[in-house]
C-alpha positions in Angstrom: -22.9 -12.1 85.0 -19.2 -13.4 84.9 -18.1 -16.5 86.0 -14.2 -16.6 85.9 -14.4 -20.4 86.7 -16.7 -21.4 83.8 -15.3 -23.8 81.1 -16.7 -24.6 78.0 -16.8 -28.3 76.8 -13.2 -28.0 75.4 -12.0 -27.1 78.7 -11.2 -23.4 78.0 -11.5 -21.0 81.0 -13.1 -17.5 80.3 -10.1 -15.1 80.0 -10.4 -11.6 81.3 -10.0 -8.8 79.1 -7.3 -6.0 79.8 -8.7 -4.1 82.6 -7.8 -0.3 83.1 -8.3 0.6 86.8 -6.8 2.5 89.7 -3.4 0.9 88.6 -3.6 2.4 85.4 -4.2 5.7 87.0 -0.9 5.1 89.1 0.9 4.2 85.8 0.8 4.6 82.0 -1.9 1.9 81.0 -4.4 3.8 79.4 -2.1 6.5 77.7 -0.1 3.5 76.4 -3.3 2.0 74.8 -3.9 5.3 73.1 -0.4 5.7 72.1 -0.4 2.4 70.5 -3.2 3.5 68.2 -0.7 5.5 66.1 1.1 2.3 65.0 -1.5 1.5 62.5 -2.1 3.6 59.5 -5.6 5.0 58.8 -8.0 4.2 56.1 -10.7 6.1 54.3 -14.3 5.1 54.2 -15.4 4.4 50.7 -19.2 3.8 50.9 -22.2 6.1 52.1 -22.8 5.4 55.6 -26.2 4.2 56.7 -25.2 3.2 60.3 -23.2 5.0 63.0 -23.0 2.3 65.9 -23.1 -1.6 66.4 -24.3 -3.4 69.3 -23.5 -7.2 69.6 -25.2 -9.5 71.8 -22.9 -12.6 72.0 -24.1 -16.0 72.8 -21.2 -18.0 73.7 -21.0 -21.8 73.5 -23.0 -22.3 70.3 -26.4 -21.8 70.5 -28.9 -24.4 69.1 -30.6 -22.1 66.5 -32.5 -25.0 65.1 -34.5 -24.6 68.3 -34.5 -21.0 68.3 -34.6 -19.2 64.7 -34.9 -22.0 62.4 -37.4 -24.6 63.7 -38.1 -27.9 61.8 -41.4 -29.1 63.0 -41.7 -31.6 60.1 -38.4 -33.1 60.5 -38.2 -36.7 62.0 -38.5 -36.9 66.0 -34.8 -37.3 66.6 -34.2 -33.9 64.8 -37.4 -31.7 65.3 -37.1 -31.1 69.1 -39.4 -30.3 71.7 -40.6 -26.8 70.9 -43.4 -25.4 68.7 -42.9 -22.6 66.3 -45.0 -19.5 66.2 -45.8 -16.8 63.9 -44.0 -13.5 63.9 -45.1 -9.9 63.1 -43.5 -10.4 59.7 -45.1 -12.6 57.0 -43.5 -16.0 56.7 -41.4 -15.7 59.8 -41.9 -18.3 62.3 -39.7 -18.7 65.5 -39.6 -20.8 68.7 -42.5 -20.5 70.8 -40.1 -19.7 73.7 -39.2 -16.2 72.0 -42.6 -14.5 71.9 -41.4 -11.1 72.5 -39.2 -11.4 69.6 -42.0 -12.7 67.6 -43.7 -9.4 68.2 -41.0 -7.3 66.9 -40.3 -9.6 63.8 -41.2 -6.7 61.5 -38.1 -5.1 62.7 -35.3 -7.6 62.2 -33.6 -9.8 59.5 -33.6 -13.5 60.3 -30.4 -15.1 58.8 -31.1 -18.7 58.4 -28.3 -19.7 55.9 -25.1 -18.8 58.0 -22.6 -21.4 58.0 -18.9 -22.3 58.1 -16.6 -25.2 58.8 -15.2 -24.8 62.2 -16.8 -26.7 64.9 -14.4 -25.8 67.6 -15.2 -22.9 70.1 -12.1 -20.5 70.0 -11.3 -20.5 66.3 -15.0 -20.4 65.4 -15.5 -17.5 67.6 -12.4 -15.8 66.2 -14.0 -16.2 62.7 -17.3 -14.9 63.8 -16.0 -11.8 65.7 -13.2 -10.7 63.2 -14.8 -11.7 59.9 -11.7 -13.6 59.0 -10.8 -17.2 59.1 -8.3 -17.7 61.7 -4.8 -18.3 60.7 -1.5 -18.7 62.5 0.1 -16.0 60.2 -1.7 -13.2 61.7 -4.0 -12.1 64.5 -7.0 -10.3 62.9 -8.8 -7.4 65.1 -12.2 -7.8 66.3 -14.9 -5.9 64.5 -15.2 -3.7 67.4 -11.4 -2.9 67.1 -11.5 -2.1 63.5 -14.5 0.3 64.2 -12.4 1.8 66.6 -9.7 2.1 64.1 -11.6 3.4 61.0 -14.6 5.4 62.7 -14.2 8.8 64.5 -15.5 9.6 67.9 -15.9 12.7 69.8 -13.4 13.9 72.5 -13.6 12.0 75.5 -15.8 9.2 74.1 -14.3 5.5 73.8 -14.9 4.0 70.5 -15.3 0.4 71.7 -16.9 -0.8 74.9 -17.2 -4.5 76.2 -19.5 -5.6 79.0 -18.0 -9.0 79.1 -15.3 -11.2 77.6 -15.7 -13.1 74.5 -13.7 -16.1 75.1 -11.8 -18.0 72.4 -8.1 -17.1 71.6 -7.7 -13.4 71.4 -11.4 -12.9 70.2 -12.7 -9.4 71.0 -9.2 -8.0 70.9 -7.1 -5.6 68.8 -5.1 -8.2 67.0 -2.4 -7.0 64.9 -3.7 -3.2 65.5 -2.3 -3.9 69.1 -3.6 -3.3 72.5 -4.6 0.2 71.9 -7.5 -1.1 70.1 -8.7 -3.5 72.8 -12.1 -2.7 74.3 -12.8 -0.6 77.4 -14.2 -3.2 79.7 -17.1 -2.7 82.0 -17.2 -4.4 85.4 -20.0 -4.9 88.2 -23.1 -4.6 85.8 -26.1 -5.3 87.9 -24.4 -4.7 91.2 -26.0 -1.6 92.2 -28.8 -3.2 94.4 -31.8 -1.3 92.5 -35.1 -3.2 93.3 -32.9 -5.9 94.9 -31.4 -7.0 91.6 -29.3 -4.1 90.4 -31.9 -2.7 88.3 -30.5 0.8 88.5 -27.2 0.1 87.2 -25.5 1.9 89.8 -22.8 -0.9 90.6 -21.5 -0.6 86.9 -17.9 0.8 86.7 -15.7 1.2 83.7 -12.1 0.6 84.3 -10.2 3.4 83.2 -13.1 5.6 82.6 -14.6 5.7 85.9 -12.6 7.1 88.8 -11.8 4.8 91.7 -13.7 5.5 94.9 -12.1 8.3 96.7 -10.1 9.6 93.9 -11.1 13.0 93.0 -10.5 15.2 89.9 -7.8 17.3 91.6 -6.1 14.0 92.3 -6.4 13.1 88.7 -4.7 16.6 87.8 -1.9 16.1 90.1 -1.3 12.6 89.0 -1.3 13.8 85.5 1.1 16.6 86.3 3.3 14.1 87.9 3.3 11.7 85.1 4.2 14.4 82.4 7.3 15.0 84.5 8.3 11.3 84.5 7.3 11.2 80.6 9.8 13.9 79.9 12.6 12.1 81.5 11.8 8.8 79.9 11.7 10.4 76.4 15.2 11.8 76.9 16.5 8.3 77.9 14.8 6.3 75.4 16.8 5.9 72.1 13.8 4.6 70.3 12.0 8.0 70.5 8.9 7.0 68.6 7.8 4.6 71.5 7.3 7.8 73.6 6.7 10.4 70.9 3.3 12.1 71.5 2.9 10.5 75.0 1.6 13.6 76.3 -1.1 14.0 73.8 -2.3 10.5 74.2 -2.2 11.0 77.9 -4.4 14.0 77.5 -6.8 11.7 75.5 -6.8 9.4 78.5 -7.7 12.4 80.9 -10.5 13.5 78.3 -12.1 10.0 78.6 -11.8 10.0 82.5 -13.5 13.4 82.7 -16.1 13.1 80.0 -19.4 14.0 81.2 -21.0 12.1 78.2 -19.3 9.0 79.3 -20.3 9.3 82.9 -24.0 10.1 81.9 -24.1 7.1 79.6 -23.5 4.8 82.7 -26.0 6.7 85.0 -29.3 4.8 84.5 -31.0 6.9 87.5 -32.8 9.0 84.9 -34.4 6.1 83.0 -37.9 5.4 83.6 -38.6 2.6 85.9 -40.9 0.9 83.0 -37.8 1.1 80.7 -35.4 -0.5 83.3 -38.2 -3.2 84.0 -38.2 -3.9 80.1 -34.7 -4.6 80.0 -34.5 -6.6 83.0 -31.6 -7.2 85.5 -28.2 -8.6 84.7 -27.3 -8.4 81.0 -30.3 -6.1 80.7 -28.5 -3.4 82.5 -25.7 -3.7 80.0 -28.1 -3.7 77.0 -29.6 -0.6 78.4 -26.3 1.0 79.2 -25.2 0.2 75.6 -28.2 2.0 74.0 -27.1 5.1 76.0 -23.6 4.5 75.0 -24.5 4.7 71.2 -26.5 7.8 72.1 -23.3 9.2 73.5 -21.3 8.4 70.4 -19.5 5.0 71.1 -19.3 3.1 67.9 -19.1 -0.4 69.0 -20.6 -2.4 72.2 -20.4 -6.0 72.9 -22.2 -8.1 75.8 -22.8 -11.6 76.4 -25.4 -14.2 77.7 -23.5 -17.4 78.6 -24.6 -21.1 78.9 -25.3 -22.2 75.2 -22.9 -25.2 75.2 -25.9 -27.6 75.6 -24.4 -31.1 74.8 -26.9 -32.3 77.6 -30.5 -31.1 78.6 -30.5 -28.7 75.6 -34.4 -28.1 75.8 -34.4 -27.8 79.6 -31.9 -25.2 79.4 -33.3 -23.4 76.6 -36.9 -23.4 78.1 -36.2 -22.4 81.5 -33.3 -20.1 81.2 -31.5 -19.2 78.0 -34.5 -18.2 75.9 -36.5 -16.3 78.4 -33.3 -14.1 79.2 -32.5 -13.5 75.6 -36.1 -12.9 74.5 -36.5 -10.1 77.0 -33.2 -8.5 76.4 -32.8 -8.7 72.6 -36.5 -7.5 72.1 -36.1 -4.7 74.7 -32.9 -3.4 73.0 -34.5 -3.4 69.6 -37.8 -1.9 70.6 -36.3 0.8 72.6 -33.7 1.7 69.9 -36.5 2.0 67.2 -38.9 4.0 69.6 -36.0 6.6 70.2 -35.2 6.9 66.5 -32.0 5.1 66.9 -32.4 1.8 65.1 -31.9 3.4 61.7 -28.5 4.5 62.6 -27.6 1.3 65.1 -27.0 -2.1 63.9 -27.9 -4.9 66.3 -26.2 -8.4 65.8 -27.2 -11.4 68.0 -25.0 -14.6 67.3 -23.0 -17.4 68.7 -19.7 -19.0 67.3 -21.7 -21.9 65.5 -25.0 -23.9 65.8 -25.7 -27.2 67.0 -26.3 -30.7 65.7 -29.9 -31.3 64.0 -29.4 -34.8 65.5 -30.6 -35.0 69.2 -27.8 -37.1 71.2 -28.6 -39.5 74.0 -28.4 -36.9 76.6 -31.3 -34.8 75.1 -28.5 -32.3 73.7 -27.2 -31.1 70.7 -23.5 -31.1 69.7 -21.4 -28.7 67.9 -22.5 -28.0 64.3 -21.0 -25.1 62.1 -22.4 -26.2 58.9 -25.9 -24.7 59.5 -26.6 -21.7 62.0 -28.6 -18.5 62.2 -28.1 -15.1 63.5 -30.3 -12.0 64.0 -29.5 -8.6 62.5 -31.5 -5.3 62.9 -31.1 -1.7 62.3 -28.5 0.5 60.3 -30.3 0.1 57.0 -30.8 -3.7 57.4 -33.8 -5.2 55.9 -37.0 -5.2 58.3 -39.2 -8.2 58.5 -37.0 -10.3 56.3 -35.7 -14.0 56.3 -32.5 -14.3 54.5 -32.1 -18.0 53.1 -33.0 -21.4 54.3 -31.7 -24.5 55.3 -32.7 -28.1 54.1 -35.7 -30.1 55.7 -33.5 -31.4 58.5 -31.6 -28.3 59.1 -28.3 -29.9 58.0 -27.0 -27.3 55.7 -28.0 -24.0 53.8 -30.4 -24.5 50.9 -30.6 -21.1 49.6 -28.7 -18.0 49.6 -25.8 -19.2 51.9 -23.6 -16.8 53.6 -20.5 -17.0 55.9 -19.3 -15.1 58.9 -17.1 -12.7 56.9 -20.2 -11.9 54.6 -21.8 -10.8 57.7 -19.1 -8.6 58.8 -18.6 -7.2 55.3 -22.3 -6.1 55.3 -22.1 -4.6 58.8 -19.0 -2.4 57.7 -20.6 -1.6 54.4 -23.4 0.0 56.3 -21.0 1.8 58.4 -19.6 3.3 55.4 -16.3 1.0 55.2 -15.8 -1.1 52.2 -14.8 -4.5 53.1 -11.9 -4.2 50.6 -10.4 -1.4 52.7 -6.8 -2.0 53.6 -5.0 -1.1 56.8 -1.5 -1.3 57.7 0.1 -3.8 60.1 2.8 -2.3 62.5 5.2 -3.5 60.2 3.7 -1.7 57.3 2.1 -4.6 55.7 -1.3 -3.7 54.0 -4.0 -6.1 55.1 -7.5 -6.1 53.7 -10.0 -5.9 56.6 -12.3 -8.8 55.4 -10.2 -10.8 52.9 -13.0 -12.9 51.6 -16.2 -11.2 52.7 -18.7 -10.1 50.4 -21.6 -7.5 51.0 -25.0 -9.2 50.9 -27.3 -6.9 48.9 -30.5 -8.8 49.7 -30.0 -7.9 53.6 -29.8 -4.3 53.0 -33.1 -2.3 53.0 
């Protein structure tokens, strides 16, 4: 699923997240990440939690939501596009004909049609959508996953924040002012296991820093741990700034706990899943989605994954019809349906969005260009309304007409459901108190 040479229309190369692999086991990488967590002060939840975890399916490039979730069949020819709309299993909800599986579970989701902002550029828009704060040069805000890692407890040996793919754009998806200790654990090799010839078993998925490298045994790990502790003692004696190494042993122990965690290992072992379940999710990102479900079962708080290819300045309708929408329809519907059937949807929020939408006006290349003034996203679970359409856009899809919301409102609502008030303050490493969502408001209408 990864393509390190892929560039969006602004020439931005996808950048790898911090990887923690065999090199980390030879050094201090993972313990350093854990140690850095102590640099931000804690915050207390101020609301009653309805949700425990969040799974984000990210659509990088800016999906044409006017051709997906907010069709305009009565608009002029140069706007309405090529697709018909179909009824969903929710009164009054209609979406693209190329999302039939999502239409069949419309009664389980909230469709937000009035989402908007004012940043039609990939990187800063991505930062806004993934952090819940408008980007500023004064401070790098942490991703929602990093905030969850900071503010929500996890069991021993369980990573709080896991990512299956990079979210391109500045430092999107990263720990921001919280530091590298709140970056996600990143999964590699999903879909590479060869099951059914397409990696359907998930056997190729590896979590850098969580799975031991091939040939590296638990005895090897114990010996490495003992050796590192001896180095740590010497370094602490030499280091004048003792706070940098204070407690390193305890953080290293956390690293070892994660590496040895049976819960984490089991979450990535899909061999026990029924073939029908694996087939429902499909290959590629479907393996990530199935693993995400298993991760939240194990206690992980925040999981992200991506389906790329939405920067459709040309051939928008062919790209959506032949590739993007079928893949999205399969994965998103399978994840929501599976969570619901297992009784997990009530405690797990699913969010599907990109950084902005695309222009209502179709360009000369049968494409649509960047448009942040109107866009849509899908939310499900965690106490979010079921079978609900929030807001609307005008007749041409140019701008919200009713119940307009912004990215920080979505973030505030999600964290409210997690039991964290959007006005919660956390401290930067320099001791500065910072509100987690400085302008976001909880959208009560979305809450069931």
